[in-house]
N, C-alpha and C positions, 0 to 999 in steps of 0.2 A: 504494499499498500503507499508506505513510504518512498521506493522507489518512481513510484505512479506518479506521485504527487511532485517528486523533484522533476522529473520528466515534463511534467505541465508548466510548471513555473520557467524552466529554462527555454523552454518553447516558445512561450509569450514574452518572456524578457527577448529572445532573439528576434522574434516578430515587430517588435516595436522598434528595436535599435535598426534591424533593416530598413524599415519603412521610414525611420526619422531622417535617416541619413541619404537613402537613396533619392528621395524627393527634394533635400534642402536646397542643392545644387540647382535644381529646375523648377524654382521658384518664382523668379522674377526673368528670366532668359525667354528671348522671342527668338522662335526658330524659321530658319529661312529655308524652304522645302526646295530650292532650284538644284537641278539635277548635277549641273556644271557651274564649277567655282570659276566666277570671273575675276572678282575683285583678288586682287595681289596682297599676299601674306608679308610682303618684304616692305618695310618703309623707303621711299627714295635716300632719304636723308642718312639714312642710318647704315649706308654702305661705307666704309671706309675704305679709302686708296690706300693699297697696301704698300707697294714698292716704291713710289715713289711722287713728288708734287711737280715732276715735269709737266709744264703744259706745251704740247706742240701745238701749232695753228697751221693747218693745211685746208684748203679748200672753202665747205662750205660749215666746217665742224672742227671744235679744239678738242685736241687728244689728251685726257690724264691716264696716265699708266697705270694699270690694274696689276697686272701681274707679268713678270717680264720671262719666267720661264715655266708655262704651263704647259699641261698634257693634254690633248685635245685626243677625240675620238669623233665619230660619226655615225647616225642613226641606223637602225636595222631598215631594211625593207619593210618588214612587217608594222610598223608602225605608221607607214603612208596611208593618211585619211582619217587616222585616227585622231582622237581629239587630245589636246594638249592641255596643260595646266591652265593655262588661260582661258581655256575656253573654246579657242577656234581650231578648226583643223589643221593636222600636221600635213606640208605639203613638201617631200622631198626633193623638189625643183624651184625650192624658192632659198633665199640666204637667210636663213634662221639659225635659231642655237637656242640650247636650254643650259641654264647655270642653276646653280644651289640657291644663290642668295640676291643675284642681283635682279631689280623690278622688270616685270613685263613691259616691253616698249622700248627697254636700253638698247640703243645703237652700240654696238660693240666694234671696232678696228681689230682684226684678228689677222697676225703677220706669222708667217712660215719661217722659223728661225733658220732653217736650211737653205730654204732659195730667196727670201725677202718679198715672197708674194705677200699681200694683204687684201681681204674683203671686208667691207662692212654689213655686218650681220645685225639682226634683232632678235632679243630673246624674247621667247614665245613658252618657254616652258621648263619645269624644273629637271634637273638632274644634272649630269650622269649620276648614274646610282653605284658606280664602281670605284672602289678605294683607290686615289690617287690621280683621278681623272679630276679636270677643272671644268671643259665645258665639251656639250656635243654638238659637233656640226650639221646641219644637213646634207644630205649626199651631193648635191649641186656644192655648197660653199667647200667642202671638204675637197672634194674633188679640182675645184679651181685652185686652191692653194697646195694641192699635194705633187710631191716630186715624184712618190712612187704609188702610182695608181691601184696597185694591189694592194697596197698595206693598209691598217685600219686604225694607225694612230701617228700622232705626230706633236713636235714640239713648237709651240707659238707664243707669241708674245699678245697679252689682250691688254689692250687700250678702251677706256670709255670715250664715246662720243657724244658731244652736247655740240648744239647748233650755235653758232656765233651768235651775240645780240646784234640787230641792226642797228646801224649809227642812227643817232636821233637825226629827224629832220630840222632843217635850219627854220629859228624862228622868225617870223615877217617882219617883227618889231626891229630886230638885230641889223636888218640887212635892208642897204639902202635903195 
């Protein structure tokens, strides 16, 4: 009889604790039932430029060095047409990339350290999920940069590209 009484008491206490802790975190939270996450999880200002503060100016962009010796690879063909973390469909025929930390829409200049060729790609996915790799390039971007077209990895320099600010228009009051 005593064992049965203890079993009922412990079960009741366990049920009360489970309910009180499991519903506590959901009390004031609103849920978004969107199937595909479009909002970026990384704040634009939270990324530190790692290797240098050198700003290079060329064409439409200013470039800040992000990483001088990074390991790059390219997406497998099986991902073509699938949704990326940004919500858009992945296209292996565009100049896009996946990065773990940089915000979606960030433009990067990726330069092959072996031959000096560079391409500007847009971050639209998260990854790569292989240890030691910094960036995953679309197949088109990778083949544009690659020396060895049959290889799947290369050493690259990654620079964050920022549009140059437009020069201010002359004030009509100061011109004769």
